[in-house]
C-alpha beads as a LAMMPS data file, in Angstrom:
LAMMPS data file: protein, C-alpha beads

70 atoms
69 bonds

1 atom types
1 bond types

-500.0 500.0 xlo xhi
-500.0 500.0 ylo yhi
-500.0 500.0 zlo zhi

Masses

1 110.0

Atoms # bond

1 1 1 -103.504 -3.154 343.712
2 1 1 -101.162 -3.411 340.769
3 1 1 -97.455 -3.882 341.294
4 1 1 -95.492 -0.758 340.351
5 1 1 -92.902 -1.176 337.634
6 1 1 -90.189 1.451 337.945
7 1 1 -88.060 1.878 334.838
8 1 1 -85.102 4.152 334.205
9 1 1 -85.409 7.140 331.889
10 1 1 -83.569 5.460 329.005
11 1 1 -85.961 2.493 329.095
12 1 1 -88.936 4.899 329.316
13 1 1 -87.714 6.721 326.198
14 1 1 -87.322 3.409 324.348
15 1 1 -90.785 2.135 325.320
16 1 1 -92.612 5.359 324.483
17 1 1 -90.798 6.533 321.344
18 1 1 -89.119 3.349 320.096
19 1 1 -85.518 2.723 319.141
20 1 1 -85.378 5.367 316.405
21 1 1 -88.008 7.816 317.654
22 1 1 -87.427 11.440 318.577
23 1 1 -87.681 11.501 322.358
24 1 1 -87.888 14.111 325.035
25 1 1 -84.490 14.704 326.578
26 1 1 -83.621 12.939 329.814
27 1 1 -83.546 16.369 331.512
28 1 1 -87.080 17.175 330.318
29 1 1 -88.326 13.852 331.689
30 1 1 -86.541 14.471 335.029
31 1 1 -88.196 17.894 335.223
32 1 1 -91.617 16.292 334.661
33 1 1 -90.873 13.799 337.434
34 1 1 -89.762 16.582 339.819
35 1 1 -92.921 18.620 339.106
36 1 1 -95.147 15.575 339.554
37 1 1 -96.392 15.730 335.956
38 1 1 -95.053 12.209 335.473
39 1 1 -95.313 9.528 338.160
40 1 1 -92.008 8.193 339.420
41 1 1 -89.395 8.587 342.078
42 1 1 -85.773 9.335 342.727
43 1 1 -83.589 6.562 344.135
44 1 1 -80.224 7.934 345.138
45 1 1 -79.178 10.159 342.252
46 1 1 -81.190 8.260 339.627
47 1 1 -84.766 8.934 338.514
48 1 1 -87.266 6.233 337.609
49 1 1 -90.641 6.451 335.872
50 1 1 -93.583 4.482 337.260
51 1 1 -94.478 2.599 334.072
52 1 1 -97.679 1.147 335.567
53 1 1 -99.004 4.617 336.427
54 1 1 -97.929 5.985 333.032
55 1 1 -99.943 3.300 331.230
56 1 1 -103.037 4.117 333.302
57 1 1 -103.084 7.803 332.324
58 1 1 -106.345 8.949 330.812
59 1 1 -105.213 12.135 329.044
60 1 1 -107.340 14.265 331.373
61 1 1 -104.873 16.190 333.552
62 1 1 -107.263 16.524 336.513
63 1 1 -108.215 12.833 336.525
64 1 1 -104.565 11.814 336.107
65 1 1 -103.541 14.020 339.063
66 1 1 -106.193 12.389 341.266
67 1 1 -105.086 8.908 340.199
68 1 1 -101.414 9.756 340.949
69 1 1 -102.375 11.034 344.402
70 1 1 -104.386 7.915 345.225

Bonds

1 1 1 2
2 1 2 3
3 1 3 4
4 1 4 5
5 1 5 6
6 1 6 7
7 1 7 8
8 1 8 9
9 1 9 10
10 1 10 11
11 1 11 12
12 1 12 13
13 1 13 14
14 1 14 15
15 1 15 16
16 1 16 17
17 1 17 18
18 1 18 19
19 1 19 20
20 1 20 21
21 1 21 22
22 1 22 23
23 1 23 24
24 1 24 25
25 1 25 26
26 1 26 27
27 1 27 28
28 1 28 29
29 1 29 30
30 1 30 31
31 1 31 32
32 1 32 33
33 1 33 34
34 1 34 35
35 1 35 36
36 1 36 37
37 1 37 38
38 1 38 39
39 1 39 40
40 1 40 41
41 1 41 42
42 1 42 43
43 1 43 44
44 1 44 45
45 1 45 46
46 1 46 47
47 1 47 48
48 1 48 49
49 1 49 50
50 1 50 51
51 1 51 52
52 1 52 53
53 1 53 54
54 1 54 55
55 1 55 56
56 1 56 57
57 1 57 58
58 1 58 59
59 1 59 60
60 1 60 61
61 1 61 62
62 1 62 63
63 1 63 64
64 1 64 65
65 1 65 66
66 1 66 67
67 1 67 68
68 1 68 69
69 1 69 70
């Protein structure tokens, strides 16, 4: 089993869209985390994205949902 790498939303934005890219807002990313559309977790008041799970996404929503559940 791979070690999970939890990263904060700012780091997620930087890794996905780059330093000068147009990103989703932090609120939009938090909403995706709350809905389960994006793998991650809340620690205290802060939200973190599971970078390992994000990199393993296939683009197929059904397959990705099964992989997140497993």
